DOVODREN-515908 format. One line per 3 residues: number of its first residue (from 1); their letters; for each residue x, y, z of N, C-alpha, C. Coordinates in steps of 0.05 Angstrom, whole numbers, always signed. Layout:
# DOVODREN-515908
NUM> a> X Y Z X Y Z X Y Z ~ ...
# end
This chain:
# DOVODREN-515908
1> mps> +468 -687 -349 +471 -668 -333 +468 -674 -301 ~ +493 -665 -286 +493 -675 -263 +473 -661 -242 ~ +468 -672 -219 +450 -660 -201 +466 -631 -192
4> pfi> +455 -617 -180 +421 -614 -175 +405 -607 -201 ~ +382 -616 -200 +366 -610 -226 +350 -589 -223 ~ +344 -578 -195 +332 -552 -193 +346 -533 -180
7> ldr> +351 -512 -196 +369 -489 -188 +355 -466 -179 ~ +359 -453 -158 +351 -431 -145 +371 -411 -144 ~ +369 -393 -165 +390 -369 -170 +383 -343 -153
10> ssv> +364 -349 -132 +357 -322 -121 +378 -325 -94 ~ +386 -300 -86 +401 -295 -62 +387 -284 -40 ~ +400 -281 -17 +386 -270 +4 +386 -241 +1
13> tqv> +405 -229 -12 +396 -199 -20 +376 -194 -41 ~ +372 -211 -55 +349 -207 -77 +323 -210 -62 ~ +320 -232 -45 +297 -236 -35 +291 -215 -10
16> maw> +310 -203 +0 +306 -184 +21 +295 -156 +6 ~ +310 -155 -16 +305 -129 -36 +273 -130 -41 ~ +262 -153 -50 +236 -158 -60 +215 -150 -38
19> vla> +224 -161 -12 +211 -156 +11 +206 -121 +16 ~ +229 -115 +16 +227 -83 +20 +212 -67 +0 ~ +215 -79 -27 +197 -68 -46 +165 -69 -44
22> all> +162 -96 -32 +134 -101 -24 +123 -84 -3 ~ +137 -76 +13 +128 -61 +37 +123 -32 +27 ~ +133 -23 +7 +130 +2 -5 +98 +13 -5
25> pgi> +85 +0 -18 +58 +6 -19 +43 +12 +8 ~ +52 -2 +29 +40 -2 +54 +52 +25 +68 ~ +79 +28 +61 +91 +55 +71 +78 +82 +58
28> aay> +75 +76 +35 +60 +102 +18 +37 +103 +31 ~ +18 +82 +34 -8 +88 +46 -7 +102 +74 ~ +12 +93 +88 +13 +102 +113 +23 +131 +117
31> vwl> +39 +142 +98 +44 +169 +98 +24 +182 +88 ~ +9 +175 +71 -19 +186 +59 -39 +191 +79 ~ -43 +169 +92 -68 +168 +108 -61 +177 +136
34> fgp> -36 +176 +149 -33 +181 +173 -7 +201 +181 ~ +4 +211 +155 +27 +235 +157 +53 +218 +155 ~ +71 +237 +154 +99 +231 +146 +117 +221 +176
37> gil> +102 +218 +197 +119 +210 +218 +131 +182 +217 ~ +121 +164 +201 +129 +141 +198 +156 +139 +185 ~ +162 +160 +167 +188 +160 +153 +212 +167 +172
40> vtl> +207 +182 +192 +225 +183 +214 +231 +160 +231 ~ +208 +146 +237 +211 +120 +249 +225 +99 +234 ~ +218 +97 +205 +234 +78 +192 +263 +88 +191
43> sla> +270 +111 +187 +300 +118 +183 +315 +113 +209 ~ +301 +119 +228 +314 +114 +258 +319 +86 +259 ~ +304 +70 +256 +301 +40 +258 +324 +30 +241
46> tvt> +323 +38 +214 +343 +26 +197 +371 +36 +207 ~ +377 +64 +215 +407 +69 +222 +408 +56 +246 ~ +395 +49 +263 +402 +34 +292 +409 +4 +283
49> ala> +391 -7 +266 +396 -35 +260 +420 -37 +244 ~ +431 -25 +223 +453 -28 +213 +481 -22 +230 ~ +475 -4 +248 +498 +0 +269 +499 -23 +287
52> aea> +478 -35 +297 +479 -57 +315 +489 -79 +298 ~ +482 -84 +274 +487 -105 +258 +516 -106 +254 ~ +529 -82 +248 +557 -78 +242 +576 -88 +266
55> aml> +561 -75 +287 +576 -76 +314 +579 -108 +321 ~ +555 -119 +321 +556 -148 +322 +570 -164 +309 ~ +577 -158 +281 +589 -177 +264 +616 -173 +269
58> kar> +627 -150 +278 +653 -143 +283 +663 -154 +306 ~ +642 -158 +328 +648 -173 +353 +651 -200 +350 ~ +638 -208 +332 +637 -241 +326 +656 -250 +306
61> gyp> +670 -231 +296 +692 -239 +276 +682 -242 +250 ~ +662 -235 +240 +654 -238 +211 +657 -211 +199 ~ +660 -216 +173 +664 -190 +154 +640 -175 +155
64> vqp> +643 -153 +155 +617 -130 +161 +604 -129 +135 ~ +616 -119 +114 +602 -110 +90 +588 -131 +76 ~ +593 -154 +73 +573 -176 +59 +549 -180 +73
67> fll> +553 -179 +100 +525 -184 +113 +509 -158 +118 ~ +521 -137 +118 +506 -111 +115 +490 -108 +89 ~ +503 -118 +68 +488 -116 +42 +471 -136 +35
70> dls> +465 -156 +54 +446 -176 +47 +417 -168 +55 ~ +415 -140 +67 +393 -126 +72 +370 -138 +94 ~ +384 -158 +104 +364 -175 +126 +361 -155 +153
73> aiv> +377 -137 +161 +378 -123 +181 +355 -96 +175 ~ +359 -92 +149 +336 -67 +143 +308 -81 +142 ~ +305 -105 +135 +278 -116 +135 +270 -116 +164
76> taw> +284 -127 +184 +279 -126 +209 +273 -101 +218 ~ +287 -79 +212 +283 -54 +223 +252 -42 +212 ~ +245 -47 +187 +225 -37 +175 +196 -52 +186
79> lla> +201 -76 +189 +178 -97 +201 +175 -82 +228 ~ +198 -77 +242 +191 -67 +270 +178 -40 +274 ~ +191 -22 +254 +182 +4 +251 +152 +9 +243
82> lsl> +142 -8 +228 +115 -9 +217 +95 -24 +234 ~ +105 -37 +257 +88 -51 +281 +88 -24 +304 ~ +105 -6 +302 +104 +17 +326 +88 +38 +320
85> psl> +76 +50 +338 +64 +79 +331 +86 +97 +318 ~ +77 +113 +301 +95 +127 +281 +107 +150 +297 ~ +94 +160 +318 +105 +183 +333 +115 +172 +361
88> apw> +126 +148 +361 +137 +136 +386 +163 +149 +387 ~ +168 +153 +418 +195 +170 +421 +219 +152 +414 ~ +242 +169 +407 +265 +160 +391 +275 +134 +406
91> wli> +275 +138 +435 +291 +117 +452 +272 +86 +450 ~ +245 +89 +446 +231 +68 +445 +240 +52 +419 ~ +244 +68 +398 +251 +55 +372 +277 +43 +372
94> vtg> +296 +56 +383 +325 +50 +387 +325 +23 +405 ~ +308 +21 +427 +312 +3 +446 +302 -24 +429 ~ +278 -21 +418 +266 -46 +405 +282 -57 +382
97> tlf> +296 -37 +365 +313 -48 +344 +336 -62 +356 ~ +351 -51 +375 +372 -61 +385 +367 -90 +395 ~ +345 -92 +412 +334 -117 +420 +333 -135 +402
100> aiv> +322 -128 +381 +312 -146 +356 +342 -157 +345 ~ +361 -139 +339 +387 -150 +326 +407 -162 +342 ~ +410 -147 +369 +430 -157 +381 +422 -185 +397
103> vak> +398 -183 +412 +388 -204 +422 +378 -228 +408 ~ +356 -224 +389 +336 -241 +379 +350 -254 +352 ~ +370 -236 +345 +384 -248 +320 +411 -254 +323
106> hly> +429 -241 +334 +459 -250 +334 +464 -268 +361 ~ +450 -261 +382 +454 -279 +406 +446 -310 +399 ~ +429 -312 +378 +424 -337 +374 +436 -349 +350
109> ggl> +458 -334 +340 +475 -343 +319 +471 -328 +296 ~ +457 -309 +293 +454 -294 +267 +435 -303 +247 ~ +435 -294 +223 +414 -301 +202 +414 -328 +198
112> gqn> +389 -340 +202 +384 -371 +194 +387 -387 +218 ~ +398 -377 +244 +398 -391 +264 +379 -383 +287 ~ +367 -358 +287 +349 -351 +305 +319 -367 +302
115> ifn> +310 -367 +328 +286 -389 +330 +256 -369 +329 ~ +263 -343 +337 +242 -327 +342 +247 -303 +320 ~ +225 -294 +307 +226 -273 +288 +237 -243 +303
118> pam> +260 -236 +294 +273 -216 +310 +252 -188 +314 ~ +238 -182 +295 +221 -159 +294 +199 -162 +314 ~ +188 -188 +316 +165 -190 +332 +178 -193 +364
121> vgy> +202 -205 +369 +215 -204 +396 +216 -172 +405 ~ +230 -156 +387 +232 -129 +392 +206 -116 +403 ~ +184 -121 +383 +157 -111 +392 +147 -122 +415
124> avl> +148 -147 +420 +140 -159 +450 +153 -145 +470 ~ +181 -140 +468 +193 -132 +492 +181 -100 +497 ~ +175 -85 +474 +167 -59 +482 +139 -59 +494
127> ivs> +118 -72 +480 +92 -70 +493 +90 -84 +516 ~ +107 -99 +525 +110 -107 +552 +118 -88 +571 ~ +141 -79 +566 +159 -60 +580 +143 -31 +582
130> fpv> +137 -21 +558 +129 +9 +558 +99 +8 +542 ~ +78 -1 +560 +49 -1 +546 +42 +23 +541 ~ +44 +43 +557 +38 +68 +555 +45 +83 +527
133> qmt> +72 +84 +526 +82 +92 +500 +73 +77 +475 ~ +66 +53 +477 +61 +38 +455 +31 +41 +446 ~ +14 +58 +463 -13 +61 +453 -20 +88 +442
136> hwa> +2 +108 +436 -3 +133 +429 +1 +133 +397 ~ -16 +123 +382 -18 +119 +353 -25 +145 +339 ~ -17 +152 +317 -24 +175 +306 -50 +169 +291
139> gpl> -68 +184 +295 -95 +184 +282 -93 +188 +254 ~ -114 +176 +236 -117 +181 +207 -122 +211 +206 ~ -111 +220 +185 -109 +250 +181 -143 +257 +172
142> els> -153 +240 +164 -182 +245 +159 -198 +255 +180 ~ -187 +245 +206 -207 +252 +233 -192 +271 +248 ~ -165 +280 +239 -149 +298 +255 -151 +329 +247
145> ath> -158 +341 +268 -157 +372 +260 -132 +385 +257 ~ -109 +373 +269 -83 +382 +264 -65 +364 +250 ~ -48 +374 +230 -28 +354 +216 -3 +362 +223
148> lsl> +13 +342 +229 +43 +347 +233 +57 +344 +206 ~ +76 +363 +198 +95 +361 +180 +115 +341 +188 ~ +135 +336 +165 +154 +317 +172 +172 +329 +194
151> aqs> +182 +355 +191 +197 +367 +216 +183 +364 +239 ~ +159 +373 +241 +141 +371 +266 +145 +342 +275 ~ +138 +323 +259 +139 +296 +271 +166 +286 +279
154> ata> +186 +296 +266 +215 +290 +276 +215 +303 +304 ~ +210 +327 +307 +211 +339 +332 +201 +326 +354 ~ +172 +315 +349 +158 +299 +369 +177 +276 +373
157> ifg> +181 +260 +357 +196 +235 +362 +223 +238 +377 ~ +236 +258 +370 +263 +268 +387 +257 +281 +412 ~ +233 +284 +419 +230 +300 +444 +235 +329 +445
160> gdv> +226 +342 +419 +229 +371 +417 +205 +383 +427 ~ +207 +410 +430 +184 +429 +441 +157 +425 +420 ~ +143 +406 +426 +119 +404 +414 +96 +408 +433
163> pka> +75 +428 +431 +55 +427 +451 +41 +404 +460 ~ +37 +396 +485 +18 +374 +484 -6 +372 +475 ~ -19 +397 +475 -47 +400 +464 -49 +387 +428
166> tld> -22 +392 +418 -22 +386 +389 -18 +355 +388 ~ +0 +346 +405 +4 +314 +405 -20 +304 +412 ~ -38 +313 +434 -64 +300 +437 -82 +299 +415
169> avt> -83 +320 +399 -99 +327 +376 -94 +307 +354 ~ -68 +296 +351 -62 +277 +327 -57 +248 +334 ~ -64 +242 +361 -56 +213 +372 -83 +205 +381
172> mat> -90 +183 +375 -111 +170 +387 -111 +137 +392 ~ -131 +123 +402 -124 +98 +405 -132 +81 +377 ~ -124 +59 +375 -125 +41 +348 -157 +30 +348
175> pld> -168 +24 +326 -194 +14 +325 -194 -12 +344 ~ -177 -27 +344 -177 -51 +362 -180 -45 +389 ~ -160 -20 +400 -163 -14 +428 -189 +0 +432
178> alr> -201 +14 +413 -223 +26 +417 -246 +4 +421 ~ -250 -16 +403 -267 -34 +407 -267 -49 +437 ~ -241 -56 +443 -232 -69 +473 -242 -52 +492
181> tgl> -238 -28 +495 -247 -5 +512 -275 -5 +515 ~ -289 -6 +491 -321 +0 +494 -331 -28 +504 ~ -322 -50 +495 -336 -76 +507 -330 -76 +536
184> lqq> -305 -67 +546 -301 -63 +575 -320 -47 +592 ~ -329 -27 +577 -350 -10 +588 -381 -17 +585 ~ -379 -44 +578 -406 -55 +578 -424 -46 +553
187> ltv> -408 -36 +534 -423 -29 +510 -425 -55 +491 ~ -445 -55 +473 -447 -79 +451 -429 -67 +428 ~ -424 -88 +411 -407 -82 +388 -415 -64 +371
190> dev> -442 -64 +365 -455 -45 +345 -455 -18 +362 ~ -458 -16 +384 -451 +13 +397 -427 +22 +396 ~ -403 +5 +397 -376 +15 +398 -368 +25 +368
193> lth> -381 +12 +346 -378 +12 +319 -389 +41 +309 ~ -404 +55 +325 -412 +81 +316 -391 +103 +320 ~ -373 +95 +333 -350 +117 +337 -340 +122 +309
196> pif> -333 +151 +304 -323 +159 +277 -297 +139 +272 ~ -280 +131 +287 -256 +120 +281 -262 +93 +263 ~ -284 +83 +265 -290 +53 +247 -303 +63 +222
199> ghy> -292 +50 +201 -301 +48 +175 -319 +30 +166 ~ -320 +22 +141 -335 +7 +129 -330 -29 +141 ~ -302 -32 +140 -295 -59 +148 -276 -53 +171
202> ggv> -263 -37 +176 -244 -34 +196 -240 -10 +209 ~ -219 +3 +212 -217 +32 +224 -211 +51 +199 ~ -221 +74 +202 -220 +94 +179 -189 +98 +176
205> gfe> -179 +91 +150 -151 +96 +146 -139 +66 +148 ~ -143 +53 +171 -131 +29 +174 -140 +7 +156 ~ -162 +5 +148 -173 -14 +124 -159 -10 +100
208> wla> -151 +15 +93 -135 +21 +68 -109 +13 +73 ~ -98 +19 +97 -70 +11 +100 -66 -23 +98 ~ -83 -36 +109 -88 -65 +113 -89 -73 +76
211> gaf> -104 -63 +64 -105 -70 +36 -75 -63 +21 ~ -61 -43 +27 -38 -38 +15 -17 -56 +24 ~ -17 -69 +49 -3 -93 +57 -7 -116 +43
214> llg> -36 -119 +37 -42 -144 +20 -33 -144 -5 ~ -35 -121 -19 -21 -116 -47 +4 -123 -46 ~ +24 -115 -31 +48 -125 -25 +54 -154 -19
217> gll> +36 -161 -5 +36 -192 +2 +32 -207 -22 ~ +14 -203 -37 +6 -216 -62 +30 -213 -85 ~ +44 -194 -84 +65 -187 -102 +88 -209 -91
220> lwa> +94 -211 -69 +113 -232 -60 +102 -259 -67 ~ +77 -268 -62 +68 -291 -70 +70 -292 -100 ~ +63 -278 -117 +63 -277 -145 +93 -286 -153
223> lri> +115 -276 -141 +143 -278 -148 +154 -301 -132 ~ +137 -317 -123 +140 -341 -107 +164 -338 -84 ~ +166 -318 -77 +181 -312 -52 +170 -326 -29
226> isw> +144 -322 -25 +130 -334 -6 +110 -351 -15 ~ +103 -377 -5 +80 -392 -11 +56 -387 -1 ~ +33 -400 -10 +8 -388 +0 +0 -404 +27
229> qvp> +7 -423 +35 -3 -438 +55 -4 -420 +83 ~ +20 -405 +90 +20 -393 +112 -1 -371 +113 ~ +3 -354 +90 -20 -330 +95 -49 -336 +94
232> laf> -55 -358 +73 -82 -366 +72 -91 -377 +100 ~ -74 -397 +111 -87 -412 +135 -85 -390 +160 ~ -67 -366 +161 -68 -349 +179 -94 -333 +177
235> lag> -102 -322 +154 -126 -311 +151 -148 -324 +155 ~ -150 -354 +148 -169 -368 +153 -175 -372 +184 ~ -153 -375 +197 -150 -378 +226 -169 -355 +240
238> iwl> -164 -333 +231 -174 -310 +245 -205 -308 +235 ~ -209 -309 +212 -232 -312 +201 -254 -328 +211 ~ -244 -357 +217 -261 -377 +227 -266 -369 +255
241> tag> -243 -363 +273 -247 -358 +302 -266 -336 +307 ~ -263 -313 +292 -279 -288 +294 -306 -294 +290 ~ -309 -308 +264 -337 -318 +252 -354 -332 +275
244> fln> -336 -354 +290 -353 -369 +305 -357 -354 +336 ~ -344 -334 +343 -347 -321 +365 -370 -300 +358 ~ -366 -286 +336 -388 -267 +330 -415 -281 +324
247> fyd> -415 -303 +312 -440 -320 +308 -451 -328 +338 ~ -433 -337 +358 -444 -345 +383 -453 -318 +401 ~ -437 -294 +398 -450 -270 +411 -444 -246 +394
250> agr> -459 -235 +376 -450 -214 +361 -449 -189 +375 ~ -459 -189 +400 -460 -161 +419 -432 -161 +433 ~ -420 -183 +435 -395 -185 +450 -369 -186 +436
253> fgp> -368 -199 +411 -350 -205 +394 -351 -188 +366 ~ -332 -175 +360 -334 -166 +333 -337 -182 +309 ~ -341 -172 +286 -346 -188 +261 -321 -198 +250
256> pwf> -317 -217 +232 -290 -225 +225 -279 -212 +206 ~ -291 -191 +188 -279 -175 +174 -265 -152 +187 ~ -277 -146 +211 -263 -123 +226 -240 -130 +231
259> hlf> -231 -154 +240 -205 -164 +251 -188 -170 +227 ~ -198 -177 +202 -182 -183 +181 -166 -156 +167 ~ -184 -135 +171 -178 -111 +161 -160 -92 +180
262> aps> -150 -104 +198 -128 -93 +216 -102 -94 +200 ~ -85 -71 +199 -64 -73 +188 -45 -93 +194 ~ -44 -103 +222 -23 -116 +236 -29 -149 +220
265> vml> -54 -152 +217 -59 -181 +208 -46 -185 +179 ~ -51 -165 +160 -40 -167 +136 -9 -168 +134 ~ +0 -149 +152 +29 -146 +152 +43 -176 +170
268> gaf> +23 -185 +184 +35 -208 +197 +31 -232 +180 ~ +8 -234 +167 +3 -258 +143 +26 -261 +126 ~ +33 -238 +111 +48 -240 +89 +75 -232 +92
271> fia> +85 -219 +115 +113 -207 +118 +128 -221 +143 ~ +109 -234 +163 +117 -239 +188 +120 -271 +191 ~ +97 -281 +186 +93 -302 +194 +104 -323 +172
274> tdp> +112 -312 +146 +124 -326 +125 +154 -325 +128 ~ +168 -318 +150 +195 -319 +153 +202 -348 +148 ~ +221 -353 +129 +232 -381 +127 +251 -391 +143
277> vtg> +260 -373 +166 +277 -388 +184 +263 -391 +206 ~ +240 -378 +216 +228 -380 +242 +203 -399 +239 ~ +188 -400 +213 +167 -413 +207 +171 -441 +203
280> att> +147 -457 +201 +146 -483 +192 +156 -487 +165 ~ +167 -511 +155 +180 -513 +127 +164 -533 +111 ~ +146 -552 +122 +133 -572 +106 +108 -560 +100
283> prg> +94 -569 +79 +72 -560 +65 +45 -561 +88 ~ +47 -585 +98 +22 -583 +120 +32 -575 +143 ~ +58 -572 +155 +65 -558 +177 +59 -525 +170
286> kli> +63 -516 +150 +55 -487 +143 +25 -478 +147 ~ +12 -500 +141 -19 -498 +142 -26 -495 +176 ~ -13 -514 +187 -19 -517 +219 -7 -493 +231
289> fgl> +16 -483 +223 +32 -456 +231 +11 -433 +230 ~ -2 -431 +206 -17 -411 +200 -42 -408 +216 ~ -53 -433 +215 -80 -437 +229 -77 -428 +261
292> gag> -57 -443 +273 -53 -436 +299 -45 -408 +307 ~ -31 -396 +289 -23 -370 +294 -49 -346 +292 ~ -68 -356 +272 -91 -343 +271 -114 -348 +294
295> flt> -114 -370 +303 -127 -376 +326 -114 -359 +352 ~ -92 -360 +356 -82 -351 +380 -83 -322 +376 ~ -78 -310 +354 -85 -278 +349 -114 -271 +359
298> mai> -132 -289 +352 -160 -281 +361 -163 -284 +393 ~ -146 -307 +402 -152 -313 +429 -139 -289 +449 ~ -115 -279 +443 -101 -258 +456 -118 -234 +455
301> rtw> -131 -230 +428 -146 -204 +425 -175 -202 +442 ~ -184 -230 +446 -210 -234 +457 -203 -234 +492 ~ -189 -252 +500 -185 -256 +528 -157 -248 +541
304> ggf> -138 -239 +520 -113 -229 +536 -112 -205 +543 ~ -85 -192 +553 -84 -169 +559 -78 -148 +546 ~ -75 -155 +512 -68 -135 +495 -89 -135 +475
307> pdg> -93 -107 +462 -114 -106 +441 -110 -122 +415 ~ -80 -125 +410 -73 -141 +385 -55 -163 +399 ~ -59 -188 +379 -44 -208 +389 -26 -220 +363
310> vaf> -20 -208 +342 -5 -219 +324 +22 -229 +331 ~ +35 -209 +347 +63 -211 +350 +67 -239 +368 ~ +49 -237 +388 +51 -260 +409 +47 -287 +399
313> ail> +26 -286 +383 +12 -307 +363 +36 -324 +353 ~ +50 -300 +336 +73 -314 +320 +94 -323 +334 ~ +103 -313 +355 +122 -318 +373 +116 -347 +385
316> lmn> +92 -349 +393 +85 -379 +409 +87 -397 +384 ~ +77 -393 +363 +79 -414 +340 +106 -419 +332 ~ +126 -398 +335 +158 -403 +333 +165 -426 +350
319> lcv> +155 -428 +370 +166 -448 +396 +153 -473 +380 ~ +131 -479 +367 +122 -502 +358 +134 -512 +335 ~ +146 -496 +320 +160 -504 +291 +171 -534 +295
322> pli> +195 -535 +313 +206 -561 +312 +187 -586 +313 ~ +169 -583 +332 +149 -607 +333 +130 -610 +308 ~ +121 -585 +296 +105 -587 +274 +123 -596 +248
325> dqy> +145 -590 +246 +160 -599 +227 +166 -631 +226 ~ +170 -638 +254 +177 -669 +255 +156 -684 +248 ~ +130 -677 +254 +108 -695 +250 +90 -687 +225
328> tqp> +104 -672 +207 +90 -665 +178 +106 -669 +160 ~ +128 -686 +162 +149 -690 +140 +136 -709 +120 ~ +134 -697 +92 +125 -714 +72 +139 -740 +69
331> riy> +122 -756 +54 +133 -786 +52 +157 -782 +31 ~ +180 -795 +34 +201 -797 +12 +188 -808 -13 ~ +195 -800 -37 +186 -814 -57 +198 -841 -60
334> gga> +182 -863 -66 +186 -890 -63 +187 -901 -39 ~ +187 -887 -16 +189 -900 +12 +161 -909 +22 ~ +165 -925 +40 +138 -939 +52 +128 -918 +71
337> rkt> +101 -914 +74 +87 -899 +90 +88 -913 +116 ~ +85 -896 +137 +90 -904 +166 +74 -929 +176 ~ +51 -929 +160 +31 -950 +171 +38 -976 +156
340> eep> +57 -975 +139 +61 -997 +120 +82 -1014 +134 ~ +84 -1041 +129 +107 -1057 +138 +131 -1054 +121 ~ +156 -1046 +129 +181 -1049 +108 +180 -1074 +98
343> pa> +194 -1073 +72 +197 -1098 +57 +215 -1116 +71 ~ +214 -1142 +69 +232 -1164 +82 +257 -1163 +71
# end
């Protein structure tokens, strides 16, 4: 039998389809816990991504249909949409999606050539440029006196006539933002965690959403679409860093389980940091990549200017991938180790 002896029959479309399927538990939990606004955000991001993808493919002289059907643009759109407030204004969603597809993906050469995760580039541009709009998150339905229907959510997103009092009643700061604000007000962690938004391990509703993303991530691992090194190292990096800080001063630094049960951590660990294009490729390199991203996430959350640091941590580690891969190449079977003298 001629080589290759290991056959991989999976295609880009199949892999992307499984990633989209693995996101469905998280989306279902999002709708159940926070309302249907995320469906409007996902739909608008998807339409924008497909339109931008088609326009860029045509401008670059590539056939449109085969590349649209690989589903990679939809994966980018969904990952970005799930990172945004579900009631974010339409122009914010469109701007972030266009930047992700046009700049972060196609201006670097398209799928397989980009050095940064496109969804996280789009998110980073938005959080830096429009910090106010990026902090108006829909609160969990359990704590909200007013619930928006799908039509009302669409009206709010597209700038329709929704009373400001109604929007103020359904939006609130995230648990990470609430913790950061409380600590800046010289409150202790225990005092901040008495706020109703905090649950047993994370925020009310947010901890269940994190569990749903974890379930989807474990599905990808079980199907061998992703390897275990990056998610485990990423979660370990957050746990170890947060645990050390909490042990050093429990009054100023939150417990490690609080940081793990933020939805952005599970989404980042299993769906974003595992990107095979922008992440490390060697087994040891994946461990270094994940640990570094986890440490940087906690560093940004603790001392940075933003309450969450997953996107920036992954982008910073994307910069380090060439160096990580260069120095973690496994020894070729039958070859000499670097410390050994080559045969005469």
